[in-house]
gemmi code that builds the backbone of each chain (N, CA, C; Angstrom):
import gemmi

chains = {
    "A": [
        ("MET", (0.840, -1.190, 0.000), (0.000, 0.000, 0.000), (0.880, 1.247, 0.000)),
        ("GLY", (0.552, 2.167, -0.877), (1.324, 3.403, -0.940), (0.609, 4.539, -0.237)),
        ("TYR", (1.331, 5.606, -0.052), (0.762, 6.798, 0.597), (1.069, 8.012, -0.266)),
        ("PRO", (0.359, 8.186, -1.348), (0.681, 9.273, -2.273), (0.352, 10.653, -1.689)),
        ("MET", (1.180, 11.603, -2.029), (0.923, 13.001, -1.666), (1.194, 13.857, -2.892)),
        ("ASN", (0.474, 14.942, -3.022), (0.717, 15.887, -4.105), (1.230, 17.195, -3.531)),
        ("PHE", (2.126, 17.811, -4.259), (2.679, 19.098, -3.836), (2.545, 20.089, -4.982)),
        ("SER", (2.383, 21.347, -4.631), (2.210, 22.357, -5.678), (3.521, 23.007, -6.090)),
        ("ARG", (4.565, 22.837, -5.304), (5.844, 23.477, -5.617), (6.986, 22.475, -5.472)),
        ("LEU", (7.986, 22.691, -6.303), (9.224, 21.913, -6.181), (10.375, 22.885, -6.256)),
        ("MET", (11.218, 22.862, -5.261), (12.427, 23.672, -5.340), (13.638, 22.761, -5.200)),
        ("THR", (14.714, 23.196, -5.796), (15.932, 22.409, -5.710), (16.919, 23.123, -4.802)),
        ("TYR", (17.743, 22.341, -4.126), (18.785, 22.921, -3.286), (20.066, 22.130, -3.498)),
        ("ASP", (21.162, 22.714, -3.067), (22.466, 22.084, -3.241), (22.663, 21.047, -2.137)),
        ("ALA", (22.513, 19.768, -2.492), (22.614, 18.693, -1.505), (24.040, 18.537, -0.980)),
        ("GLY", (24.991, 19.188, -1.597), (26.377, 19.094, -1.149), (26.701, 20.047, -0.013)),
        ("ARG", (25.791, 20.946, 0.315), (26.058, 21.898, 1.389), (25.697, 21.279, 2.744)),
        ("THR", (26.031, 21.987, 3.809), (25.885, 21.392, 5.141), (24.443, 21.401, 5.647)),
        ("GLY", (23.567, 22.070, 4.987), (22.170, 22.064, 5.414), (21.263, 22.215, 4.218)),
        ("ILE", (19.964, 22.079, 4.469), (18.976, 22.299, 3.405), (18.641, 23.784, 3.452)),
        ("LEU", (19.264, 24.525, 2.562), (19.162, 25.988, 2.604), (18.042, 26.496, 1.705)),
        ("ILE", (17.202, 27.322, 2.282), (16.065, 27.911, 1.581), (16.134, 29.421, 1.757)),
        ("ASP", (15.866, 30.155, 0.696), (15.783, 31.612, 0.832), (14.454, 31.983, 1.473)),
        ("VAL", (14.526, 32.677, 2.587), (13.335, 33.121, 3.301), (13.330, 34.647, 3.335)),
        ("THR", (12.219, 35.223, 2.947), (12.100, 36.680, 3.016), (11.222, 37.057, 4.203)),
        ("LEU", (11.768, 37.918, 5.059), (11.003, 38.460, 6.181), (10.672, 39.899, 5.840)),
        ("SER", (9.435, 40.299, 6.081), (9.088, 41.673, 5.730), (8.160, 42.309, 6.743)),
        ("LEU", (8.289, 43.621, 6.820), (7.412, 44.502, 7.572), (7.097, 45.661, 6.636)),
        ("ALA", (6.288, 46.585, 7.102), (5.927, 47.708, 6.223), (7.163, 48.468, 5.766)),
        ("GLU", (8.165, 48.538, 6.631), (9.338, 49.357, 6.335), (10.251, 48.735, 5.297)),
        ("GLY", (10.147, 47.428, 5.082), (11.043, 46.809, 4.127), (11.109, 45.312, 4.305)),
        ("SER", (12.076, 44.709, 3.634), (12.196, 43.265, 3.711), (13.665, 42.861, 3.648)),
        ("VAL", (13.914, 41.647, 4.091), (15.261, 41.105, 4.044), (15.162, 39.630, 3.671)),
        ("THR", (16.043, 39.184, 2.785), (16.036, 37.779, 2.374), (17.254, 37.092, 2.973)),
        ("LEU", (16.984, 35.979, 3.672), (18.036, 35.307, 4.434), (18.131, 33.831, 4.038)),
        ("PRO", (19.334, 33.327, 3.763), (19.491, 31.892, 3.564), (19.213, 31.183, 4.888)),
        ("THR", (18.293, 30.237, 4.870), (17.778, 29.665, 6.119), (17.784, 28.145, 6.038)),
        ("LYS", (18.208, 27.511, 7.140), (18.263, 26.051, 7.158), (16.929, 25.468, 7.606)),
        ("LEU", (16.447, 24.517, 6.845), (15.266, 23.771, 7.264), (15.685, 22.848, 8.400)),
        ("ASP", (14.961, 22.895, 9.518), (15.351, 22.111, 10.693), (14.110, 21.521, 11.355)),
        ("THR", (13.841, 20.254, 11.058), (12.653, 19.615, 11.633), (12.806, 19.383, 13.133)),
        ("GLY", (14.002, 19.524, 13.664), (14.228, 19.357, 15.102), (14.072, 20.652, 15.879)),
        ("ALA", (13.779, 21.732, 15.191), (13.640, 23.029, 15.859), (12.162, 23.323, 16.113)),
        ("THR", (11.855, 23.740, 17.327), (10.462, 24.053, 17.643), (10.031, 25.368, 17.003)),
        ("ASN", (10.988, 26.237, 16.716), (10.650, 27.589, 16.256), (11.461, 27.993, 15.028)),
        ("CYS", (11.023, 29.065, 14.411), (11.826, 29.707, 13.373), (12.690, 30.755, 14.073)),
        ("VAL", (13.990, 30.635, 13.921), (14.910, 31.523, 14.634), (15.839, 32.189, 13.619)),
        ("PHE", (16.014, 33.496, 13.779), (16.848, 34.244, 12.854), (17.890, 35.048, 13.622)),
        ("THR", (18.886, 35.475, 12.887), (19.974, 36.221, 13.523), (19.502, 37.598, 13.980)),
        ("ARG", (20.197, 38.104, 14.959), (19.914, 39.465, 15.429), (20.068, 40.460, 14.282)),
        ("CYS", (21.115, 40.256, 13.509), (21.403, 41.146, 12.389), (20.234, 41.183, 11.397)),
        ("GLY", (19.659, 40.008, 11.136), (18.529, 39.937, 10.209), (17.353, 40.772, 10.698)),
        ("GLY", (17.075, 40.702, 12.005), (15.992, 41.493, 12.585), (16.294, 42.977, 12.552)),
        ("GLU", (17.540, 43.304, 12.871), (17.909, 44.727, 12.881), (17.862, 45.315, 11.475)),
        ("ASP", (18.202, 44.501, 10.486), (18.105, 44.982, 9.095), (16.664, 45.298, 8.713)),
        ("LEU", (15.725, 44.642, 9.415), (14.297, 44.909, 9.172), (13.805, 46.122, 9.966)),
        ("GLY", (14.673, 46.639, 10.806), (14.294, 47.794, 11.622), (13.679, 47.425, 12.958)),
        ("ILE", (13.844, 46.168, 13.353), (13.252, 45.698, 14.608), (14.195, 45.980, 15.776)),
        ("ALA", (13.629, 46.514, 16.857), (14.374, 46.625, 18.113), (14.219, 45.272, 18.805)),
        ("ILE", (15.236, 44.449, 18.734), (15.105, 43.038, 19.109), (14.527, 42.857, 20.510)),
        ("GLU", (15.071, 43.584, 21.495), (14.648, 43.377, 22.884), (13.235, 43.897, 23.178)),
        ("SER", (12.572, 44.507, 22.204), (11.204, 44.982, 22.442), (10.185, 43.847, 22.342)),
        ("GLY", (10.607, 42.685, 21.853), (9.702, 41.546, 21.728), (9.600, 40.755, 23.016)),
        ("GLU", (8.779, 39.703, 22.986), (8.642, 38.831, 24.152), (9.829, 37.877, 24.189)),
        ("PRO", (10.505, 37.797, 25.345), (11.681, 36.907, 25.409), (11.275, 35.431, 25.428)),
        ("VAL", (12.119, 34.607, 24.860), (11.896, 33.162, 24.884), (13.264, 32.481, 25.016)),
        ("HIS", (13.302, 31.442, 25.858), (14.536, 30.665, 26.004), (14.482, 29.491, 25.042)),
        ("ILE", (15.584, 29.256, 24.379), (15.644, 28.140, 23.436), (16.808, 27.231, 23.823)),
        ("ASN", (16.479, 25.973, 24.048), (17.488, 24.992, 24.437), (18.170, 24.397, 23.210)),
        ("THR", (19.432, 24.108, 23.354), (20.164, 23.349, 22.337), (20.856, 22.188, 23.053)),
        ("ALA", (21.547, 21.368, 22.310), (22.236, 20.226, 22.923), (23.352, 20.677, 23.857)),
        ("VAL", (23.826, 21.889, 23.701), (24.972, 22.331, 24.499), (24.665, 23.534, 25.383)),
        ("GLY", (23.401, 23.823, 25.595), (23.059, 24.962, 26.439), (21.806, 25.641, 25.925)),
        ("SER", (21.640, 26.886, 26.297), (20.441, 27.597, 25.830), (20.810, 29.032, 25.466)),
        ("PHE", (19.923, 29.659, 24.751), (20.132, 31.069, 24.428), (18.791, 31.788, 24.481)),
        ("VAL", (18.869, 33.099, 24.530), (17.662, 33.917, 24.605), (17.372, 34.507, 23.227)),
        ("ALA", (16.097, 34.493, 22.882), (15.661, 35.136, 21.649), (14.396, 35.930, 21.965)),
        ("TYR", (13.943, 36.703, 21.007), (12.744, 37.527, 21.209), (11.765, 37.310, 20.062)),
        ("HIS", (10.506, 37.139, 20.445), (9.457, 36.959, 19.437), (9.113, 38.284, 18.766)),
        ("HIS", (8.939, 38.225, 17.463), (8.414, 39.380, 16.723), (7.513, 38.876, 15.605)),
        ("ASP", (6.487, 39.655, 15.344), (5.511, 39.331, 14.297), (6.027, 39.876, 12.971)),
        ("VAL", (6.211, 39.003, 11.998), (6.684, 39.424, 10.676), (5.880, 38.692, 9.598)),
        ("THR", (6.071, 39.097, 8.377), (5.533, 38.336, 7.252), (6.671, 37.505, 6.675)),
        ("LEU", (6.464, 36.194, 6.655), (7.508, 35.259, 6.222), (7.108, 34.682, 4.860)),
        ("THR", (8.009, 34.795, 3.900), (7.717, 34.308, 2.555), (8.738, 33.245, 2.148)),
        ("VAL", (8.223, 32.096, 1.734), (9.049, 31.016, 1.201), (8.475, 30.676, -0.171)),
        ("LEU", (9.323, 30.736, -1.191), (8.831, 30.687, -2.574), (7.747, 31.763, -2.682)),
        ("ASP", (6.536, 31.396, -3.071), (5.485, 32.417, -3.103), (4.443, 32.187, -2.014)),
        ("PHE", (4.792, 31.408, -1.000), (3.906, 31.213, 0.137), (4.177, 32.305, 1.177)),
        ("VAL", (3.112, 32.947, 1.610), (3.249, 34.085, 2.520), (2.510, 33.782, 3.819)),
        ("PHE", (3.210, 33.944, 4.946), (2.602, 33.681, 6.241), (2.885, 34.849, 7.185)),
        ("ASP", (1.864, 35.306, 7.889), (2.081, 36.245, 8.985), (2.299, 35.412, 10.233)),
        ("VAL", (3.478, 35.489, 10.797), (3.831, 34.609, 11.912), (4.711, 35.326, 12.925)),
        ("ARG", (4.819, 34.690, 14.087), (5.780, 35.146, 15.093), (7.034, 34.316, 14.946)),
        ("VAL", (8.135, 34.965, 14.755), (9.413, 34.260, 14.687), (10.311, 34.793, 15.792)),
        ("CYS", (11.444, 34.123, 15.992), (12.378, 34.534, 17.037), (13.618, 35.164, 16.411)),
        ("PHE", (14.123, 36.185, 17.070), (15.420, 36.745, 16.704), (16.352, 36.583, 17.898)),
        ("ALA", (17.505, 36.008, 17.652), (18.446, 35.760, 18.733), (18.928, 37.078, 19.336)),
        ("ALA", (19.070, 37.080, 20.653), (19.556, 38.292, 21.319), (21.044, 38.483, 21.054)),
        ("ASP", (21.751, 37.371, 21.014), (23.214, 37.428, 20.886), (23.615, 37.563, 19.414)),
        ("GLY", (24.403, 38.567, 19.148), (24.864, 38.808, 17.782), (25.760, 37.704, 17.241)),
        ("PHE", (26.263, 36.840, 18.143), (27.140, 35.756, 17.686), (26.355, 34.553, 17.152)),
        ("PHE", (25.041, 34.547, 17.400), (24.192, 33.486, 16.834), (24.151, 33.730, 15.326)),
        ("ASN", (24.719, 32.810, 14.571), (25.004, 33.139, 13.166), (24.253, 32.280, 12.156)),
        ("ARG", (23.094, 31.762, 12.539), (22.353, 30.961, 11.564), (20.860, 31.278, 11.618)),
        ("ASN", (20.207, 30.972, 10.537), (18.757, 31.151, 10.445), (18.136, 29.772, 10.301)),
        ("VAL", (17.048, 29.550, 11.020), (16.461, 28.217, 11.097), (14.956, 28.286, 10.848)),
        ("LEU", (14.477, 27.449, 9.962), (13.039, 27.293, 9.752), (12.593, 26.058, 10.511)),
        ("GLY", (11.806, 26.251, 11.573), (11.383, 25.127, 12.405), (9.883, 24.905, 12.328)),
        ("ARG", (9.344, 24.332, 13.400), (7.949, 23.893, 13.367), (6.958, 25.046, 13.495)),
        ("ARG", (6.969, 25.743, 14.633), (6.003, 26.829, 14.811), (6.312, 27.956, 13.818)),
        ("GLY", (5.338, 28.241, 13.006), (5.524, 29.334, 12.058), (5.875, 28.889, 10.653)),
        ("PHE", (6.273, 27.612, 10.510), (6.525, 27.138, 9.142), (6.065, 25.692, 8.947)),
        ("LEU", (6.743, 24.755, 9.610), (6.405, 23.344, 9.375), (4.978, 23.016, 9.811)),
        ("ASP", (4.444, 23.811, 10.767), (3.078, 23.520, 11.240), (2.011, 23.941, 10.233)),
        ("ARG", (2.423, 24.536, 9.120), (1.408, 25.015, 8.152), (1.732, 24.669, 6.710)),
        ("VAL", (2.624, 23.715, 6.518), (2.931, 23.266, 5.156), (2.940, 21.741, 5.097)),
        ("ASN", (2.813, 21.228, 3.886), (3.118, 19.821, 3.618), (4.466, 19.809, 2.934)),
        ("LEU", (5.339, 18.939, 3.402), (6.709, 18.989, 2.923), (7.200, 17.591, 2.561)),
        ("GLY", (7.853, 17.485, 1.424), (8.477, 16.232, 1.024), (9.927, 16.491, 0.675)),
        ("LEU", (10.763, 15.511, 0.936), (12.190, 15.723, 0.757), (12.820, 14.515, 0.065)),
        ("VAL", (13.583, 14.769, -0.988), (14.430, 13.728, -1.578), (15.832, 14.290, -1.531)),
        ("ASP", (16.483, 14.091, -0.399), (17.761, 14.768, -0.156), (18.830, 14.349, -1.159)),
        ("TYR", (18.786, 13.079, -1.549), (19.788, 12.578, -2.482), (19.771, 13.379, -3.780)),
        ("GLU", (18.586, 13.828, -4.174), (18.441, 14.598, -5.417), (18.366, 16.101, -5.171)),
        ("GLY", (18.434, 16.513, -3.894), (18.341, 17.938, -3.588), (16.994, 18.525, -3.975)),
        ("LYS", (15.942, 17.758, -3.737), (14.613, 18.223, -4.107), (13.729, 18.376, -2.877)),
        ("LEU", (13.059, 19.525, -2.798), (12.149, 19.787, -1.699), (10.777, 20.116, -2.286)),
        ("TYR", (9.808, 19.324, -1.922), (8.434, 19.512, -2.401), (7.638, 20.224, -1.314)),
        ("LEU", (6.812, 21.165, -1.740), (6.138, 21.991, -0.749), (4.716, 22.340, -1.190)),
        ("SER", (3.816, 22.324, -0.251), (2.466, 22.854, -0.443), (2.063, 23.561, 0.834)),
        ("LYS", (1.207, 24.534, 0.679), (0.627, 25.177, 1.845), (-0.444, 24.228, 2.392)),
        ("TYR", (-0.522, 24.068, 3.706), (-1.530, 23.176, 4.259), (-2.921, 23.644, 3.834)),
        ("GLY", (-3.734, 22.720, 3.354), (-5.096, 23.065, 2.971), (-5.217, 23.637, 1.582)),
        ("GLU", (-4.080, 23.826, 0.926), (-4.093, 24.369, -0.434), (-4.770, 23.375, -1.368)),
        ("ALA", (-5.621, 23.896, -2.248), (-6.278, 23.009, -3.214), (-5.243, 22.360, -4.102)),
        ("GLU", (-5.335, 21.050, -4.263), (-4.338, 20.337, -5.072), (-4.761, 20.297, -6.533)),
    ],
    "B": [
        ("MET", (2.299, 47.514, -17.990), (1.791, 46.274, -18.578), (0.259, 46.339, -18.663)),
        ("SER", (-0.280, 45.882, -19.775), (-1.726, 45.926, -19.932), (-2.387, 44.829, -19.100)),
        ("VAL", (-3.648, 45.068, -18.807), (-4.408, 44.068, -18.048), (-4.510, 42.773, -18.851)),
        ("GLU", (-4.673, 42.906, -20.177), (-4.813, 41.728, -21.036), (-3.556, 40.863, -20.992)),
        ("LEU", (-2.415, 41.522, -21.075), (-1.151, 40.769, -21.058), (-0.988, 40.054, -19.716)),
        ("LEU", (-1.312, 40.746, -18.649), (-1.197, 40.144, -17.320), (-2.097, 38.912, -17.209)),
        ("GLU", (-3.312, 39.016, -17.712), (-4.243, 37.884, -17.662), (-3.725, 36.715, -18.504)),
        ("THR", (-3.133, 37.037, -19.674), (-2.564, 35.981, -20.521), (-1.452, 35.246, -19.792)),
        ("ILE", (-0.594, 36.012, -19.123), (0.515, 35.391, -18.372), (-0.037, 34.498, -17.255)),
        ("LYS", (-1.063, 34.989, -16.575), (-1.653, 34.193, -15.490), (-2.220, 32.876, -16.029)),
        ("GLN", (-2.882, 32.949, -17.187), (-3.447, 31.732, -17.783), (-2.345, 30.749, -18.154)),
        ("GLN", (-1.234, 31.289, -18.673), (-0.111, 30.413, -19.039), (0.494, 29.774, -17.799)),
        ("ILE", (0.563, 30.550, -16.720), (1.126, 30.014, -15.469), (0.281, 28.846, -14.967)),
        ("ASN", (-1.041, 28.957, -15.125), (-1.930, 27.892, -14.662), (-1.709, 26.580, -15.398)),
        ("GLN", (-1.048, 26.637, -16.559), (-0.799, 25.427, -17.334), (0.527, 24.758, -16.968)),
        ("LEU", (1.297, 25.405, -16.087), (2.601, 24.849, -15.733), (2.456, 23.638, -14.824)),
        ("SER", (3.434, 22.751, -14.909), (3.493, 21.624, -13.974), (3.977, 22.148, -12.622)),
        ("ALA", (3.877, 21.297, -11.588), (4.331, 21.706, -10.255), (5.804, 22.086, -10.273)),
        ("GLU", (6.609, 21.313, -11.017), (8.051, 21.584, -11.064), (8.319, 22.921, -11.756)),
        ("GLU", (7.594, 23.152, -12.861), (7.780, 24.409, -13.593), (7.306, 25.603, -12.759)),
        ("ALA", (6.183, 25.402, -12.029), (5.674, 26.482, -11.179), (6.670, 26.806, -10.067)),
        ("GLY", (7.293, 25.767, -9.534), (8.301, 25.972, -8.500), (9.496, 26.745, -9.028)),
        ("GLN", (9.938, 26.384, -10.263), (11.074, 27.083, -10.870), (10.731, 28.559, -11.124)),
        ("LEU", (9.480, 28.790, -11.550), (9.046, 30.165, -11.805), (9.024, 30.968, -10.504)),
        ("ALA", (8.489, 30.340, -9.449), (8.435, 31.024, -8.155), (9.840, 31.368, -7.676)),
        ("GLN", (10.760, 30.422, -7.853), (12.147, 30.640, -7.438), (12.756, 31.792, -8.248)),
        ("TYR", (12.462, 31.807, -9.544), (12.991, 32.857, -10.419), (12.468, 34.234, -9.999)),
        ("LEU", (11.150, 34.320, -9.757), (10.557, 35.604, -9.379), (11.094, 36.080, -8.040)),
        ("HIS", (11.290, 35.106, -7.136), (11.821, 35.431, -5.817), (13.240, 35.996, -5.947)),
        ("GLU", (14.086, 35.314, -6.746), (15.469, 35.773, -6.923), (15.495, 37.123, -7.638)),
        ("ARG", (14.566, 37.281, -8.588), (14.523, 38.518, -9.366), (14.163, 39.708, -8.473)),
        ("SER", (13.222, 39.502, -7.558), (12.842, 40.617, -6.688), (14.010, 41.002, -5.798)),
        ("GLY", (14.805, 39.983, -5.361), (15.980, 40.284, -4.552), (17.038, 41.009, -5.365)),
        ("ALA", (17.222, 40.576, -6.623), (18.243, 41.187, -7.481), (17.916, 42.646, -7.769)),
        ("ASN", (16.620, 42.970, -7.796), (16.221, 44.346, -8.062), (16.315, 45.217, -6.806)),
        ("GLY", (16.710, 44.593, -5.695), (16.828, 45.349, -4.459), (15.485, 45.838, -3.938)),
        ("ALA", (14.423, 45.088, -4.252), (13.082, 45.505, -3.839), (12.906, 45.247, -2.360)),
        ("THR", (13.382, 46.152, -1.533), (13.354, 45.918, -0.094), (12.367, 46.819, 0.626)),
        ("THR", (11.624, 47.617, -0.102), (10.620, 48.413, 0.576), (9.233, 48.036, 0.077)),
        ("THR", (8.288, 48.059, 0.989), (6.928, 47.663, 0.642), (5.969, 48.741, 1.116)),
        ("ASN", (5.552, 49.579, 0.209), (4.666, 50.678, 0.582), (3.284, 50.529, -0.027)),
        ("SER", (2.925, 49.319, -0.442), (1.647, 49.109, -1.103), (0.514, 49.224, -0.086)),
        ("PRO", (-0.722, 49.461, -0.590), (-1.879, 49.475, 0.314), (-2.023, 48.156, 1.061)),
        ("ASP", (-1.658, 47.053, 0.368), (-1.744, 45.744, 1.016), (-0.801, 45.671, 2.219)),
        ("ALA", (0.384, 46.219, 2.049), (1.357, 46.216, 3.151), (0.843, 47.061, 4.310)),
        ("ALA", (0.222, 48.174, 4.000), (-0.317, 49.042, 5.057), (-1.443, 48.337, 5.816)),
        ("ARG", (-2.282, 47.596, 5.061), (-3.371, 46.852, 5.685), (-2.818, 45.760, 6.603)),
        ("ARG", (-1.773, 45.082, 6.106), (-1.127, 44.055, 6.924), (-0.593, 44.650, 8.227)),
        ("GLU", (0.016, 45.821, 8.127), (0.599, 46.447, 9.317), (-0.474, 46.830, 10.326)),
        ("GLU", (-1.604, 47.309, 9.838), (-2.690, 47.691, 10.747), (-3.224, 46.454, 11.472)),
        ("LYS", (-3.402, 45.369, 10.717), (-3.878, 44.129, 11.344), (-2.831, 43.588, 12.315)),
        ("ARG", (-1.563, 43.756, 11.943), (-0.475, 43.294, 12.815), (-0.532, 44.033, 14.162)),
        ("ARG", (-0.777, 45.339, 14.079), (-0.837, 46.152, 15.289), (-2.022, 45.727, 16.166)),
        ("LEU", (-3.163, 45.511, 15.534), (-4.361, 45.131, 16.280), (-4.201, 43.771, 16.948)),
        ("ARG", (-3.649, 42.809, 16.215), (-3.548, 41.472, 16.815), (-2.453, 41.412, 17.881)),
        ("ALA", (-1.421, 42.237, 17.722), (-0.378, 42.273, 18.755), (-0.994, 42.711, 20.077)),
        ("ALA", (-1.872, 43.703, 20.008), (-2.533, 44.184, 21.228), (-3.447, 43.094, 21.789)),
        ("TRP", (-4.151, 42.394, 20.892), (-5.052, 41.327, 21.341), (-4.245, 40.203, 21.999)),
        ("LEU", (-3.162, 39.807, 21.359), (-2.350, 38.705, 21.880), (-1.749, 39.062, 23.238)),
        ("LYS", (-1.366, 40.300, 23.380), (-0.788, 40.738, 24.648), (-1.838, 40.655, 25.760)),
        ("GLU", (-3.059, 41.044, 25.445), (-4.123, 41.076, 26.447), (-4.651, 39.680, 26.781)),
        ("HIS", (-4.679, 38.790, 25.784), (-5.330, 37.495, 25.982), (-4.370, 36.312, 26.022)),
        ("ARG", (-3.114, 36.598, 26.137), (-2.109, 35.536, 26.077), (-2.359, 34.438, 27.100)),
        ("ALA", (-2.621, 34.831, 28.333), (-2.785, 33.835, 29.398), (-3.994, 32.933, 29.128)),
        ("ALA", (-5.068, 33.507, 28.609), (-6.305, 32.744, 28.399), (-6.165, 31.714, 27.277)),
        ("TYR", (-5.322, 32.002, 26.290), (-5.245, 31.123, 25.118), (-3.866, 30.465, 24.955)),
        ("ALA", (-3.039, 30.567, 25.962), (-1.688, 30.001, 25.878), (-1.741, 28.510, 25.563)),
        ("GLY", (-0.925, 28.094, 24.620), (-0.862, 26.684, 24.250), (-1.824, 26.293, 23.138)),
        ("LEU", (-2.638, 27.226, 22.717), (-3.593, 26.961, 21.631), (-3.186, 27.733, 20.370)),
        ("TYR", (-3.728, 27.308, 19.252), (-3.652, 28.110, 18.040), (-4.900, 28.989, 17.996)),
        ("VAL", (-4.711, 30.246, 17.636), (-5.858, 31.142, 17.505), (-5.952, 31.624, 16.064)),
        ("ALA", (-7.171, 31.878, 15.641), (-7.414, 32.503, 14.339), (-7.962, 33.895, 14.617)),
        ("LEU", (-7.277, 34.896, 14.093), (-7.660, 36.281, 14.345), (-7.826, 37.036, 13.031)),
        ("ASP", (-8.758, 37.970, 13.058), (-8.859, 38.943, 11.974), (-8.658, 40.296, 12.640)),
        ("GLY", (-7.460, 40.795, 12.597), (-7.137, 41.983, 13.386), (-7.242, 41.630, 14.856)),
        ("ASP", (-8.125, 42.319, 15.565), (-8.293, 42.007, 16.988), (-9.596, 41.245, 17.250)),
        ("ARG", (-10.116, 40.593, 16.206), (-11.344, 39.797, 16.350), (-10.998, 38.316, 16.363)),
        ("LEU", (-11.356, 37.643, 17.453), (-11.085, 36.206, 17.566), (-12.098, 35.429, 16.741)),
        ("LEU", (-11.592, 34.636, 15.798), (-12.479, 33.856, 14.932), (-12.677, 32.448, 15.458)),
        ("GLY", (-11.677, 31.941, 16.172), (-11.769, 30.593, 16.708), (-10.417, 30.124, 17.209)),
        ("THR", (-10.416, 28.952, 17.813), (-9.172, 28.394, 18.342), (-9.062, 26.928, 17.920)),
        ("GLY", (-7.906, 26.354, 18.125), (-7.706, 24.945, 17.828), (-6.472, 24.420, 18.536)),
        ("GLN", (-6.396, 23.105, 18.620), (-5.207, 22.488, 19.208), (-4.032, 22.526, 18.231)),
        ("ASN", (-4.340, 22.741, 16.962), (-3.291, 22.788, 15.946), (-3.704, 23.756, 14.837)),
        ("TYR", (-2.811, 23.937, 13.878), (-3.037, 24.895, 12.797), (-4.288, 24.562, 11.965)),
        ("PRO", (-4.467, 23.305, 11.536), (-5.661, 23.006, 10.740), (-6.968, 23.311, 11.463)),
        ("GLU", (-7.031, 23.013, 12.771), (-8.266, 23.277, 13.515), (-8.574, 24.775, 13.562)),
        ("ALA", (-7.548, 25.567, 13.802), (-7.769, 27.018, 13.862), (-8.108, 27.571, 12.484)),
        ("CYS", (-7.491, 26.997, 11.438), (-7.819, 27.408, 10.065), (-9.271, 27.109, 9.748)),
        ("ALA", (-9.736, 25.939, 10.197), (-11.131, 25.557, 9.948), (-12.072, 26.552, 10.614)),
        ("ALA", (-11.701, 27.009, 11.807), (-12.524, 27.999, 12.509), (-12.579, 29.299, 11.723)),
        ("ALA", (-11.453, 29.678, 11.150), (-11.407, 30.916, 10.350), (-12.265, 30.774, 9.099)),
        ("GLN", (-12.201, 29.596, 8.495), (-13.004, 29.360, 7.285), (-14.492, 29.412, 7.603)),
        ("GLN", (-14.853, 28.820, 8.732), (-16.264, 28.846, 9.155), (-16.754, 30.271, 9.366)),
        ("ALA", (-15.819, 31.122, 9.812), (-16.179, 32.524, 10.038), (-16.179, 33.315, 8.737)),
        ("GLY", (-15.750, 32.670, 7.665), (-15.787, 33.320, 6.350), (-14.633, 34.264, 6.090)),
        ("VAL", (-13.537, 34.110, 6.849), (-12.370, 34.980, 6.658), (-11.267, 34.190, 5.977)),
        ("LYS", (-10.862, 34.631, 4.788), (-9.884, 33.872, 4.008), (-8.444, 34.133, 4.432)),
        ("ASP", (-8.141, 35.353, 4.817), (-6.742, 35.684, 5.111), (-6.519, 35.888, 6.612)),
        ("ALA", (-7.151, 35.025, 7.402), (-7.014, 35.154, 8.854), (-5.581, 34.882, 9.294)),
        ("TYR", (-5.221, 35.493, 10.399), (-3.935, 35.212, 11.043), (-4.141, 33.981, 11.914)),
        ("VAL", (-3.339, 32.968, 11.691), (-3.442, 31.751, 12.505), (-2.056, 31.443, 13.053)),
        ("ASP", (-1.957, 31.418, 14.364), (-0.642, 31.123, 14.948), (-0.808, 30.619, 16.374)),
        ("PHE", (0.277, 30.088, 16.875), (0.335, 29.511, 18.208), (0.494, 30.630, 19.233)),
        ("VAL", (-0.214, 30.499, 20.355), (-0.050, 31.459, 21.450), (0.932, 30.862, 22.455)),
        ("TYR", (2.058, 31.510, 22.594), (3.113, 30.966, 23.441), (2.822, 31.221, 24.916)),
        ("PRO", (2.869, 30.178, 25.746), (2.751, 30.400, 27.186), (3.914, 31.255, 27.691)),
        ("ALA", (3.700, 31.918, 28.806), (4.739, 32.805, 29.345), (6.014, 32.043, 29.680)),
        ("ASP", (5.863, 30.765, 30.071), (7.042, 29.986, 30.473), (7.533, 29.071, 29.327)),
        ("TYR", (7.157, 29.401, 28.118), (7.527, 28.555, 26.960), (9.048, 28.488, 26.810)),
        ("VAL", (9.529, 27.281, 26.553), (10.947, 27.081, 26.236), (11.034, 26.345, 24.914)),
        ("GLY", (11.731, 26.930, 23.969), (11.896, 26.301, 22.652), (13.052, 25.317, 22.640)),
        ("ASP", (13.234, 24.694, 21.509), (14.270, 23.680, 21.416), (14.794, 23.619, 19.993)),
        ("ILE", (16.085, 23.566, 19.871), (16.680, 23.286, 18.565), (17.460, 21.998, 18.744)),
        ("GLY", (16.799, 20.896, 18.386), (17.288, 19.584, 18.776), (18.460, 19.069, 18.009)),
        ("GLY", (18.681, 19.613, 16.825), (19.718, 19.061, 15.980), (21.125, 19.475, 16.323)),
        ("TRP", (21.295, 20.306, 17.360), (22.645, 20.813, 17.646), (23.321, 20.028, 18.744)),
    ],
}
model = gemmi.Model(1)
for chain_id, residues in chains.items():
    chain = gemmi.Chain(chain_id)
    for i, (resn, *xyz) in enumerate(residues, 1):
        res = gemmi.Residue()
        res.name, res.seqid = resn, gemmi.SeqId(i, " ")
        for name, pos in zip(("N", "CA", "C"), xyz):
            atom = gemmi.Atom()
            atom.name, atom.element = name, gemmi.Element(name[0])
            atom.pos, atom.b_iso = gemmi.Position(*pos), 0.0
            res.add_atom(atom)
        chain.add_residue(res)
    model.add_chain(chain)
structure = gemmi.Structure()
structure.add_model(model)
structure.setup_entities()
């Protein structure tokens, strides 16, 4: 028995790199910033660099603080409401911006992204299939 | 660009396969970045900002009551709640709002996790 799924989008990524990198655009009325972001199914949240938030004009510490655990400790980030765009899918969501400027990666996790898409992955071929949850097939 | 040409392009896009549509989306996305299109002053952007402001105030006021749930909001109007995104989306659809904001309400003591590190 098979379990077929249909997706409306297919994007390719470089399977030779250290992560599954997707261009994510964050925007507010004042402007937008596009950040190379790692897809991370082990992350509870979407987390971005402090620099990325500041480029959007966000005062990072004005958001609600949240602690995020990692395998080697924890760090503080702040929630902010932004418009997140992946391919042509647009979501108004709360994402986290790291307080520490040394946090140097962007992560697409569950809350704010994976919780609202259908996703398929063929890593060997560098193919990522995507649909918005509930999107007409 | 004329309205007719735009409609023709839209019709052609509808004939693309999923893979071709994905490539087109990627191209348009890269093109907007290459043009340095980093400001958004459209009426749609202004409407988004107003709704963002209204729901931020609502979320701040009602956070404790709805912590741990997904809420569907239209500005500062609660459309419904759910244990997950699909449930809250269904509530928004029932209310007849297509572009509702649906997101998780974080409890005050929420701790996130990045497990892969």
